[in-house]
C-alpha positions, 0 to 999 in steps of 0.5 A: 356234491349232495352232502357238500350242498346240503351241509353248507345251506345258509338258511339252515346255518342261520337256524342253528346259529339262532338256536345257539344264541337262544341257548347260551346264558354264560361263557363256554370254551369249546375245543375242536380237536381236528385241524380240518375243522379249524380251517373250516371254522376260520374259512367260513367265519363260524367263530365270528358268527357265534355268540361272544360267550362261545369261544372256539379253542383250536386243538392239536388235531393237525397230524403234520403239526404234531409230528415232533422235530426229532422225527422230521430230523430222522426223516431228513437223515434217512432221505439224504442217503444215496440208497434211499427213495424217500416217499411222503405226502406233499404236505410234509415236504415244507415242514421245517426240521433243524435247518432244512426241510425235505424240499432242501434235501431234494434240491441237494440230490436226495431222491424225495418223491411225493406219493398219494398213497402208501401203496404207491411207495410199495410199488416203487419198492417193487420196481426198484429192488436195488433201492431202499424205499421209505414211506413217511407214515404220520397222522392220527387214527385216520391214516394209520389203517392204510399204512398198516395195510401197506406194511402187511402187504409188504410182508405178505409179498416178501418185499424186503426193501420197503420200510415205514418211518412211523409217527402215528398218534392217538386222539383220546390220550391227547384229550386226557393230557389236555384236561390234566394240564393246569392251564386247560380252559376247555369245557367241551370237545368237538371230536373228529368225525373221521377218527371216529369213523375208524375207531368208533366212540368207545374210548370217549365216554370214560373221558367225558365222565371223568372230566365232566366234559361233553364230547360231540363227534362231528364233521367238517362242513359248516352245518356239521360244526354248528350242529356240534356246537349246538349240542355241546352248548346244550349239554353244558347249559344243562350240566350234562357231560355225555358223548353224542354222535352228530355225524351218523352218516359216517360214524358208527359206535363200533367204528370200522372193525376191519380197520381196527383189526389191521391196526391191532395186528400191525401196530402196538400202542406206545408213548409218543412225543407231540411237537411243542407238547412233549411225550404223552403216554400211550398216545401213539403207535409203533410197528409190532414185533412181528413187523419190526423189520419194516421199521425205518427208524431201526433199519437206518439206526436213527433212533438216537437223534434228539433236537430242541424246538426253536425258541421263537416258535410258539406252536406248542402253545397254539397246539394246546389252545393256549394261544391264538396264532396271531398272538404269537410275536413271530406270526406273519413276520418272522414266520410265514408260509414261505419261511415257517418256524413251525409246522402249524404255518405250513400244514394244510390243517395248521391253525397258523396257516388258516389264520394267515390264509384267511387274513385273521391278523389281530382279530380282523373280521372275516370277508363276508363271502366266507360266512356260511350264512352269506 
């Protein structure tokens, strides 16, 4: 509670806002990388409190949202098999595949279970040696270490009826891909603090230098985000492009050495497809050769599944920051949390879900009580 109260202090928020207003002299477009930051920004109305010259662009930092449709369809195929217990975090169950989701598979008799840790899935495998237990391993660098540890433990304990359906992605290659896009308007980044708490900041200086963009690592509370914006804007106004750590209570430059060692042992870097964006080179992980027997995609021979995104869903443009959610023709009509066209409308970190939940319908102002200075 200490950090929650301290980093939601309205008087301090106002001071940061005053400093930002006093600093800005021209238009700047900043991207927050993490979907958790997006929800905090929209919930607290931070984007509406900033100077009109400062635009916050919502990036592809929602792990559920960027999981490609073909991986969802692979999950649906595996979960439908009678010998399988399919385990997942709850936010994946309503993500639409081609024609159905994991809730539908469960209603049709599939053994789909919500777990709160990959180790829960490993325990289910221990308790059900006659079943194949699969855990849906998605996410960025933040969730990859516990998934790697679970596979490591399965191998160490000799548990052969456990496997991992892997869809892990990495942030730095995504930043590079965004900056190389001819449509990119981003001039500075708010980097995700939880990712950097694992990986550190070593991969960012080269990106900041090559693309001449400041990258400020920050957290998720209102003061974290405002401080990140303040530092980014100051750099831009001065013509600087450095990496700054505005989240020192959680992030060290070297990251978490033990977690990084586990990732290096269990995973290897590979190209990954991002939903609505396409394949980004070296942007993901897969299980390394010594752990390949625990790869569900190989175990169940679903590698050949291919799909096409629904034409009406413009989540790819939302994930690239080219479109605000309410600018999509399907937003709030054909696409709602109850009947989503894409993951950005149902994920707890999805930009479309944030706009729908906090009533950002065509630029309406946020309720007063959501402001960090209310």
